[in-house]
N, C-alpha and C positions, 0 to 999 in steps of 0.2 A: 710429311708423315715420318715418324721415326722408324728406325730399323726394327725396334721391338713391336711397334704397331703393325708393320708389314708382316712380321712373323706371325702375329696373332691372326691376321686376316688370312694368311696362307694356311695356317692350321685350321681355321674355321672353314675355309673352302674345302679342305681335305675331308673334314668331318661330314660336311653336308653332302659331298659327293659320295662318300661311303654310305651314309644313311639312305641316300637316293637309290644307290645300287642295291642295297639290302632290301629295301621296300619293293623294288622292281622284281627281284628274284623271288621274294616271298609271295608276292601277288601271283606270279606265274605258277606257283605250286598249290595255291589254295583252291579248294573245290567249292566252298561256300561263297556265293556271289556277293552277298552283303559284306562279308569280311574282306573279300578281294577288293571291293569298291572302297572300303575304308582304308586299306593299305595303299591303294592307288592314290587316294587323296593325300595320304601322308607323303608319298613319293613326290607329288606335285608341290606340297608345302616345302619340302626340302629343296626342290629345284628353285622355287621362288627365293628361298633364303640364300642359296648358292648365288643366284643372279644378283641379289642385293649386295652380298659381300663383294662380288666381282666388280660391281659398279663403283665400289669405293676405290678401286685401283685406277 
């Protein structure tokens, strides 16, 4: 794997971690249960994407 590819994966990991954190924080503030559930599903999606990128290393 080239250095540029590693930088791309590192950047992608950072983005997915950021989105996961934002979804978690947003879900904690939501009153609407249906909307909270949707945002929690997005959080799980970003965790899966993070794990997929991490496996490339």
